[in-house]
N, C-alpha and C positions, 0 to 999 in steps of 0.2 A: 336923823331924828326917829326915835322908836315910836310907833303908833300906839294908840290905846289898846288895851287888852279886852277882848270881848269873848265871853263864853255863851254859846247858844245851845240850849238843851232841847232834845227831841227824843221820842221813843225809838225811832228808826228813820230810815229814808225809804220806807215802803211806798208803793205806788199810789199816793193820794195827792190831792191838790195842796193841802197844808204842807206836806213834806217838800213838794216841789217848790212852793213859794218861799219857804224859809231857807232851803238850800240856795235858792237864787239870791236871797238877801245876804246870806253868809258870803257867797262869792263876790257880791257887789261891794260889801263892806271891806273885804280883804283887798279888792282891787283899788280901794281908796286909801290903803295904807294901814288899816286896823289889823292887829294881831288876833285873828279869829280862831277859836277852838270850837269845833262842832262836836258837842258832847252827846253821844248816842247811847241809850240803854243797850241797844243791839245794833251793831254796825252792818246792817244789811239793807237791801232795797235798790231799785234800779237807778236812783238819782245820785248814788255815791260817785259814780264815774264822771258825772257832769260837774261836780264841785270843783271850784278853783283850786289848783294845786297848792296855792298859798295858804289854804285853810287847813289847819291841823285837825284831823279826825281822831277823837278820843272815844274809845269804846269802853263802856262800863261793864259789859258782859253779863247782863242780867235780863230776864224776860219780862219783868214787871216794874211798874213805878214804885211800888212799896219796897222792893228789893234794891232798886236803884238809889233810894234815898241816902243811905250811909255813904255810898261811893260818890254820889254827887257832892255831899258835904265835904268829903275828903278832897275832891277836885277843887272846890272853892277855896279851901284852906291852903292848898298847895299852889294853885295857879294865881290866886288873888287877883281876879279880873277887875277891871274898872267898871264893867257893865255885864249884866246877865240877862239874856233874852230867852224866853221859853214860849212854846206854842202848843195849842191843843189843851183842853180843859184839865185832863188828868196830869199831863206833864207840867202845866202851870202850877197846879197845887203842889206837886213834888218839888218844883223849883223854889216856890215861895217858902216851903217848909225847910228845905236845905239851906236857903239863904239865911233864914232865921237861926237855924241850929249852928251854922258855921260862923255866925256873927259877922257875916260878910259886909263889907262897906261898898260893894258893887251897886251901881244903880240897877234896880230891878224893874224889868219891863215884861209884861205878860201879854201875849197875843191871843185873843179869843176869836175863834173861827166860826162859831155856830150861833144860831138864834136860840138862846137859852130856853125861852118859853116853849118853843116847838120841840126842843130836845127833851124837855121834861115831860111833855105830852106824849111823845113817841116812845120813850124808854122809861118805864115806871118801876124797874127793878130796884133791889136794895143797893146795888152798886152805883146806879145813877143817882139815887137819893143821897148816898154818902158823898159822891163827888160834888153834888150841888151844895151840900152843907159845908164841905171844905172850901169850895169856891167862895161862898159868902164870908167865910172866916178869914181866908188867906189873901184874897185879891186886894183888900184894902191896904195890905202891907206894901204893895207895889208902888213905885214912884209914878208909874204910868201903866194903864191898860190900853192896849191897842185893839180896836174893833175893825174888822175888815170891810164893813159897810156902815152907812148911816143907820140902817135898820138894826144891825147888831148892836151898835152903840146905844141907840134909844132903848132897846130891850135890856141891855146890861144895866143901864141906869135905874131900871125898875127893880133889879134883883140885887145889886151890889151897893152897899152903903159907903160910898166914897164921893168926894167932891166931883161934880160933873166934869169940870175942866181936866181932871186927871184921866178921863176916858176919852181917847182921841180916835178918829177914823183915819186909817191909812189903807188905801186900796192895795190889793195884792199885786205883786210884780208879775205881769202876764206877758206883755208885748215887748219884743225886742227884735233885733235884726236876725239872729239865728232862727227864730220862729218863722219870720217871713221867708228866709232862704229855704228852710225845711219844707215849707208849704208847697214849694215848686217841684219837689221830688216826685217820682213816680209812686203812686199808692201801692201798698203791698197787696191789698185785696183785689182779686180779679174783677169783682163787680164794679169797682171804681175806675177801671180802665176801659170801660165800654160805655158808650152813650145810648145803648139800646134800651135799657131799663133804668129809670131814675132811682137813686138810692137815698133813703132817709137814714141819717146817722145819729147815734147817741153815744155817750161815753161816760163811764163812771163805775164805781164799785157796784157789784151785783148784790145790793142789799135793799132792804125795804124802803129806806129813806129816798132812794132814787126812783122808786115806783116805776120800774120798767114793765111791770105787769100791766099797768094802765096804758103805757105806750104800745105794748104788743096788741092789746085789745083795740086801741084806736087805729093802729096800723092795719089790723084785720079788716076793719070797716073800709078803709081806703082801698085795700087790696081787692075788695069785692067789686070795685068800680073801675079799676085801672091796673095795668102792670106797674109794680113798684116793689122795691126790696128794702129790708130793714137790717142795718148793721149796728150792733151794739159792742163797743170796745170796752173791755174791763173784765175783771175776775171777781168772784165772791161766792158766798154761801148759797145764793139763789139760782145758780147756773142751771141746775137740772130742772128745777120747777119752772123756770122761764122757758126752757126748751120744750118741756111737756105742755106748757100753756100754748105755745105756738103750734104744736102738733094737734092739740084738741081743737084749735080754731081753724085748722086746715091750711096754715100758712108756713109750715116748717121749712118747706123748700125755698121760701123767700125771706127767711130770718137766719142771720148768721151771728154767732158770738165767738169771734176768733181769739179772744183773750185780751190781756193788757197790752197797750202800745204806748211806750214812753214818748214817742214822737207822732202824735195822731194828726199832725197838721196837714200833711198831704191828703189824708182822707177827708179832712174838713173842707179843704179847697175843692176836692173833686165831688163831694156829695151835693145833692140838689137841695136838701133841707137838713139843718141840724136841729134836734129837739132836746130840750131839757124838760124832763117830766117829774122832777123832784117834789117831795112833800115839804121839805124845808132845806134851806142852805144858809151859808153865811154870806159869801160872795162867790157865786159859781164861776171858777176860773175857766172851765171848759166852754161856757157860753161866750166869754170874752175871747178865748182862743179861736173859736169858730168864727166870730165876727172879724177878728184880725185876719183870718184866712179868706174872708169875703163870702162866707156861707149865709144863705138865707136862714133865719132863725125863728123858732117857735118855742115858747117857754110857759111853764105854769107860773102863775102869779103867786108863788110861794113866799113865805117869810124866810129869809129876806135876801135881797140882792137883785133878782131879775127885773123888778119894776124900776129899780134904781139904774141898773145897767141899760135897760131899754127905754129909759125916760118915759115911762107910762105907756109904752106901746109904739113909740115913734119909730123904733128900729126893727120891730118884730112883734108878732102877736103874743099877747098874754092871755092865758086861759085859766079857769078855776082848777085848783088841785083835784086830781082824781076824776075829772069830768071827761069820760071817754068820747062822747059825742062832740064836745067842743074841741078837744084835741084833734080828732080826726078831721073836722071841718077846717081847722087852722092849718093843718098839714096840707090839705088839698088846696087851700087858698094860696099858700106859699108856693106850692108846685106850679100853680097857674099864674102867679103874679108876673106880668110882662115887664114891669119896671120896679124891681125891689130897691130899697134904699141902699146906698153904699155904706154898709155897716162898718167897714174899715175905719171910717172917719170917727165914729164913736169909740172904737177900740183903742184909739190913741190916748184916751184919758187914763189908760191902765198900763202905762209903760213901766219897765223895770227901773229906769232912772228915777222916776218920780217916787216909786216905792222905797228905793234905797235912800233917797233924800229924806223921806219921812222917818224911816227907822234910825237914820243917823241923828236926826233931831231928837227923837224919843229917847235914844240911848245917850244923848248929850255928847256926841262925838264931834259935832261941828265946832 
């Protein structure tokens, strides 16, 4: 029996949480017998090699969503999928427009990854305003919009005029057996292979949203009192300014930015504290990954996701966004905690299996 045809549209498989999550969903749906086409504007990124071989990768060969639109329309007309899934705001808009222009009968599901109110506050340029206007126009065309957290779902209902029951929450697919196995590997960074100096770890794109500047400031306060090191995994436009900040604060020798790591789990297991310093999120997968690896965690109480994941602070400290003093105190408290909670227990709420179940229901594949 031939399985249902599913097309999944993304800009690329570049190194971000959204790309990793949707690639995991694509692989999971293919493993359950769906005929999955992963349609990428540009077929590059570190997660391509991890995609289930049963998934057909279709490259549109264009650098932007605007230029991808006619090729995505052509794909929908030729492939005639039973369901179309897209993720990330600009890709969602393009998918909805292509679905309408192709007169596709596919069930349309859009996955929103960010807290829209925070996104609008942070990015006020013409491009963001245009994307938001198109979101409000096109998202109601979807059969279902998936939010990655309750916070994102609540916020979406404020912005998008559609029946509340058509906006559903499905947690990202984060925890699986390969993650647990990879966490037991030897960490790549030398700092993590020595017990002499504790390591504070963070991971994410080096962009303003992640607010690693505040983390470096807070780390510098901790470093004044005790030996400690800071390791930030990721790449991005702020690399040089973050290194310069560490140098100005006199902690450059104890701060390392080794770049993007597609498998950061051994580092998470070996670190003494994992810190999420973001200004806003949707559902921060790196926080869940760190918990699945057993790391002590500290997070900003940003919209949205951390409070939901940590159940109001039960599993790790929540501090105000941008508060250097509070973040430094929380890091110190976590380093000194003689009996931290077993955060792996909470991480089991975010398994790959439960996420794939959710997307199968949303796409009407069950």
